[in-house]
C-alpha positions as CSV (number, residue, x, y, z in Angstrom):
1,M,5.3,17.6,18.7
2,S,5.3,19.1,15.2
3,I,3.0,22.0,14.5
4,L,0.1,21.4,12.1
5,T,0.0,23.8,9.2
6,I,-2.2,24.0,6.2
7,P,0.6,23.1,3.7
8,K,1.5,20.1,5.9
9,L,-2.2,18.9,6.0
10,A,-2.5,19.4,2.2
11,D,0.6,17.3,1.8
12,E,-0.4,14.5,4.1
13,L,-4.1,14.3,3.4
14,F,-4.1,14.9,-0.3
15,L,-0.8,15.1,-2.1
16,R,0.8,11.9,-0.8
17,P,-2.3,9.6,-1.2
18,I,-2.7,10.9,-4.8
19,V,1.0,10.6,-5.7
20,I,1.3,7.1,-4.3
21,S,-2.0,6.0,-5.9
22,I,-0.5,7.0,-9.3
23,N,1.7,3.9,-9.1
24,S,-1.5,1.8,-8.7
25,L,-3.0,3.7,-11.6
26,T,-0.1,2.9,-14.0
27,L,0.3,-0.7,-12.8
28,S,-3.4,-1.4,-13.1
29,C,-3.4,0.2,-16.6
30,L,-0.5,-2.0,-17.6
31,M,-2.1,-5.2,-16.3
32,S,-5.5,-4.3,-17.8
33,Y,-3.9,-3.6,-21.2
34,V,-1.7,-6.7,-21.5
35,M,-4.2,-9.1,-19.9
36,S,-7.2,-8.0,-22.0
37,A,-8.0,-10.1,-25.1
38,N,-8.6,-7.0,-27.2
39,G,-5.7,-4.9,-25.8
40,T,-7.9,-2.2,-24.2
41,L,-8.0,-0.5,-20.9
42,D,-10.9,-1.5,-18.6
43,W,-11.9,1.4,-16.3
44,R,-13.3,-0.8,-13.5
45,P,-10.1,-2.5,-12.1
46,I,-8.2,0.8,-12.6
47,T,-10.8,2.7,-10.6
48,I,-10.9,0.0,-7.9
49,C,-7.2,0.0,-7.4
50,V,-6.7,3.7,-7.4
51,T,-9.6,4.5,-5.0
52,S,-8.7,1.6,-2.7
53,D,-5.2,3.0,-2.5
54,I,-6.5,6.5,-1.7
55,L,-8.9,5.2,0.9
56,A,-6.3,3.1,2.7
57,M,-3.6,5.7,2.8
58,G,-5.9,8.7,3.2
59,A,-7.8,7.1,6.1
60,D,-4.5,6.3,7.9
61,H,-3.2,9.8,7.5
62,L,-6.5,11.4,8.5
63,K,-6.6,9.4,11.7
64,D,-3.0,10.4,12.6
65,K,-3.6,14.1,11.9
66,E,-6.9,14.2,13.7
67,E,-5.3,12.8,16.8
68,E,-2.5,15.3,16.5
69,F,-5.1,18.1,16.0
70,S,-7.2,17.2,19.0
71,S,-4.2,17.0,21.3
72,D,-3.1,20.5,20.5
73,R,-5.3,23.2,22.1
74,N,-4.0,25.9,19.9
75,D,-4.9,24.0,16.7
76,A,-8.3,22.9,18.0
77,N,-9.4,26.6,18.0
78,D,-8.2,27.2,14.4
79,P,-11.2,26.9,12.0
80,R,-9.0,27.1,8.9
81,I,-7.2,23.9,10.0
82,A,-10.4,22.2,11.0
83,S,-11.9,22.9,7.6
84,W,-9.1,20.8,6.0
85,F,-10.3,17.7,7.8
86,V,-13.8,18.3,6.3
87,Y,-12.2,18.5,2.9
88,A,-10.2,15.3,3.6
89,R,-13.4,13.4,4.6
90,T,-15.2,14.7,1.5
91,F,-12.2,13.5,-0.6
92,L,-12.5,10.0,1.0
93,I,-16.2,9.9,0.6
94,V,-15.9,10.7,-3.1
95,S,-13.3,8.0,-3.5
96,A,-15.6,5.5,-1.7
97,V,-18.5,6.3,-4.0
98,L,-16.3,5.8,-7.1
99,L,-15.1,2.5,-5.6
100,A,-18.7,1.4,-4.9
101,L,-19.7,2.4,-8.4
102,A,-16.9,0.4,-10.0
103,L,-17.6,-2.7,-7.8
104,S,-21.3,-2.6,-8.7
105,Q,-20.3,-3.2,-12.3
106,C,-18.1,-6.2,-11.5
107,P,-18.7,-9.8,-10.5
108,I,-19.0,-10.8,-6.8
109,S,-15.5,-12.3,-7.0
110,T,-14.1,-8.8,-7.5
111,L,-15.8,-7.5,-4.4
112,L,-14.5,-10.4,-2.3
113,T,-11.0,-10.0,-3.7
114,T,-11.0,-6.2,-3.1
115,A,-12.2,-6.7,0.5
116,A,-9.5,-9.3,1.2
117,F,-6.7,-7.0,0.1
118,V,-8.2,-3.6,1.4
119,A,-9.3,-4.8,4.9
120,P,-5.7,-5.3,6.2
121,A,-4.7,-1.9,4.9
122,L,-7.6,-0.2,6.7
123,L,-6.7,-2.1,9.9
124,W,-3.0,-1.2,9.6
125,T,-2.8,1.0,12.7
126,T,-5.9,-0.3,14.5
127,P,-5.2,-2.0,17.8
128,I,-6.8,-5.5,17.6
129,S,-7.7,-6.8,21.1
130,F,-8.0,-10.5,21.8
131,K,-10.2,-9.8,24.8
132,K,-13.4,-10.5,22.9
133,F,-12.0,-13.8,21.6
134,G,-11.1,-14.7,25.2
135,L,-14.7,-13.9,26.4
136,I,-16.2,-16.0,23.6
137,S,-13.9,-19.0,24.3
138,R,-14.6,-18.8,28.1
139,H,-18.3,-18.7,27.3
140,L,-18.0,-21.8,25.1
141,L,-15.9,-23.6,27.6
142,G,-18.5,-22.8,30.3
143,R,-21.3,-24.3,28.2
144,F,-19.4,-27.6,28.0
145,G,-18.9,-27.8,31.7
146,Q,-15.5,-26.2,32.2
147,D,-14.6,-24.0,35.1
148,K,-16.2,-20.6,34.6
149,H,-14.1,-19.0,37.4
150,Q,-10.7,-19.3,35.9
151,P,-8.5,-16.2,36.8
152,S,-8.7,-13.6,34.1
153,T,-5.6,-12.4,32.4
154,S,-5.0,-9.2,30.4
155,A,-5.7,-9.9,26.8
156,P,-2.9,-8.9,24.4
157,T,-3.4,-6.2,21.8
158,L,-2.1,-6.6,18.2
159,V,-1.1,-3.7,15.9
160,I,-0.2,-5.0,12.5
161,K,2.0,-2.0,11.8
162,R,4.2,-3.0,14.8
163,I,5.0,-6.5,13.5
164,P,8.5,-6.5,12.1
165,G,8.5,-6.8,8.3
166,M,4.8,-6.6,7.9
167,K,4.8,-3.2,6.3
168,A,7.0,-4.5,3.5
169,I,5.1,-7.7,3.1
170,F,1.7,-6.0,3.1
171,N,2.7,-3.4,0.6
172,G,4.2,-5.9,-1.7
173,I,1.2,-8.3,-1.6
174,I,-1.5,-5.7,-1.7
175,R,0.0,-3.6,-4.6
176,G,1.5,-6.6,-6.4
177,C,-0.7,-9.6,-6.0
178,G,-3.8,-7.6,-5.1
179,I,-3.8,-5.5,-8.3
180,Y,-3.2,-8.5,-10.5
181,T,-6.0,-10.5,-8.8
182,V,-8.5,-7.6,-9.1
183,V,-7.7,-7.2,-12.8
184,L,-7.9,-10.9,-13.3
185,S,-11.3,-11.2,-11.7
186,V,-12.8,-8.3,-13.7
187,L,-11.5,-9.4,-17.1
188,S,-12.4,-13.1,-16.5
189,G,-15.9,-12.1,-15.4
190,S,-16.5,-10.1,-18.6
191,G,-14.9,-12.7,-20.9
192,N,-12.2,-10.4,-22.0
193,L,-9.2,-12.2,-20.5
194,T,-6.4,-13.2,-22.9
195,N,-4.7,-16.6,-22.9
196,T,-1.3,-15.2,-23.8
197,L,0.3,-12.0,-22.7
198,P,2.1,-9.9,-25.4
199,T,5.9,-9.9,-25.5
200,P,7.8,-9.2,-23.3
201,W,5.4,-9.7,-20.5
202,S,4.3,-12.8,-18.5
203,V,2.1,-13.3,-15.4
204,V,5.1,-14.3,-13.3
205,Q,6.9,-11.1,-14.3
206,L,4.0,-8.9,-13.4
207,I,3.5,-10.4,-10.0
208,V,7.1,-10.9,-8.9
209,W,8.3,-7.5,-10.2
210,S,5.4,-5.6,-8.6
211,T,5.6,-7.4,-5.3
212,V,9.3,-7.0,-4.9
213,N,9.3,-3.4,-6.0
214,R,6.5,-2.4,-3.6
215,S,8.1,-4.2,-0.7
216,C,11.5,-2.6,-1.4
217,H,9.9,0.9,-1.5
218,A,8.2,0.3,1.8
219,I,11.6,-0.6,3.3
220,M,13.0,2.6,1.8
221,T,10.5,4.7,3.7
222,D,11.8,3.0,6.8
223,V,15.3,4.0,5.8
224,R,14.0,7.6,5.7
225,D,12.7,7.3,9.2
226,F,15.6,5.3,10.6
227,E,16.7,7.6,13.3
228,D,13.2,8.4,14.6
229,D,12.3,4.7,14.6
230,L,15.5,3.8,16.4
231,K,14.8,6.3,19.2
232,A,11.2,5.2,19.5
233,G,12.0,1.5,19.4
234,V,9.9,0.8,16.3
235,P,11.0,-2.6,14.9
236,T,11.4,-1.8,11.3
237,I,13.8,-3.8,9.1
238,P,16.6,-1.1,9.1
239,V,16.3,-0.9,12.9
240,L,16.4,-4.7,13.3
241,L,19.5,-4.8,11.1
242,G,21.0,-1.9,12.9
243,S,22.3,-0.4,9.8
244,V,21.1,1.6,6.8
245,V,23.9,0.4,4.7
246,K,23.1,-3.3,5.3
247,T,19.5,-2.5,4.4
248,K,20.5,-0.9,1.2
249,V,22.7,-3.9,0.3
250,I,19.7,-6.2,0.8
251,L,17.4,-4.0,-1.3
252,T,20.0,-3.8,-4.1
253,A,20.3,-7.6,-4.1
254,C,16.5,-7.9,-4.4
255,H,16.3,-5.5,-7.3
256,M,19.3,-7.2,-9.1
257,L,17.8,-10.7,-8.7
258,V,14.5,-9.5,-10.2
259,M,16.4,-7.9,-13.1
260,L,18.5,-11.0,-13.8
261,A,15.4,-13.2,-13.6
262,F,13.6,-11.2,-16.2
263,I,16.6,-9.8,-18.2
264,E,14.7,-10.3,-21.4
265,N,12.2,-7.5,-20.4
266,P,13.8,-4.1,-21.0
267,Y,11.1,-2.3,-19.0
268,I,11.7,-4.4,-15.9
269,M,15.5,-4.1,-16.3
270,G,15.3,-0.4,-16.6
271,S,13.0,-0.1,-13.6
272,C,15.3,-2.3,-11.4
273,L,18.3,-0.3,-12.3
274,F,16.5,3.0,-11.6
275,A,15.2,1.6,-8.2
276,T,18.8,0.5,-7.3
277,A,20.1,4.0,-8.1
278,L,17.5,5.5,-5.9
279,V,18.4,3.1,-3.1
280,W,21.9,4.5,-2.9
281,T,20.9,8.1,-3.8
282,L,18.2,8.5,-1.1
283,G,19.1,8.3,2.6
284,K,18.0,9.2,6.1
285,H,18.9,12.8,5.5
286,S,17.1,13.2,2.2
287,P,13.9,15.2,2.2
288,K,10.7,13.2,2.5
289,K,9.3,14.3,-0.8
290,A,12.4,12.9,-2.5
291,F,11.3,9.4,-1.5
292,L,8.2,9.8,-3.8
293,F,10.6,9.0,-6.7
294,S,11.1,5.6,-5.1
295,S,7.4,4.9,-5.3
296,H,7.5,5.5,-9.1
297,S,10.5,3.4,-10.1
298,Q,7.8,1.3,-11.9
299,S,5.5,4.0,-13.1
300,L,8.0,5.7,-15.4
301,F,8.8,2.5,-17.3
302,I,5.1,1.4,-17.5
303,I,4.3,4.8,-19.0
304,W,7.2,4.3,-21.5
305,Y,5.8,0.9,-22.5
306,L,2.2,2.2,-22.9
307,L,3.3,5.2,-24.9
308,T,5.1,2.9,-27.4
309,R,1.8,1.1,-27.8
310,H,0.1,4.5,-28.7
311,I,-2.4,4.4,-25.8
């Protein structure tokens, strides 16, 4: 078991959620700008996307570190380490307040959209037991005259994180389709939604590019943890393929297909080329912080576009 230290807690509980949420910040800024009728940034969808990202990732990391903290007797008696969990909870509470404030200024459709995309992320590592569903079904069957004394069987438990491929799918859908849907609901509700996106952007480009990019980044983090996941039997895509090289070939193909599909957009083309270079530069022996570059293969080119528009 790794030893908890203050720098490690600061990295896991604060730095990583903030750095990863910067991608949601830039992507929501881009969508808000190109989808608005007057070419302005709307603070509401941007705040919703950033705080939701921080809450989902921060809560996941906080849960993991608290379990690690409580299982180590030496750490449990260290007040300095314990105080960092208080800071982390405060950080998440502030994020939740900002999220609630932004949602209060939006139509109800935005609240429903946000809940639909955030709920799976919050349940990412939560064991979901089907025991309650079994009890309800047996109760209903009993009411309709069925045998109440059927032999009981152990109910299966589902952990979304353990389903092969779900990490990549969830990351892509939440950060690609989810951000677009939130921005759409806010702008349409305020009557500020444009009918035509400025050149070189289109709705299909925004959704496909973001979804594929985020999914590929999620798989890259599995490349980073390949050896540990292989030993632990975690069914990630690289483990199922049995090869990091095969995984990188597939990721390269995904980025190249997106680039070729939207070759007329220089920002998407540059982002896909940069992401492909990172696929082959980063590996299972690269430091974990180096993989943060992979999470921002979009961000750099979005910033480039926004700067050319003098925002």
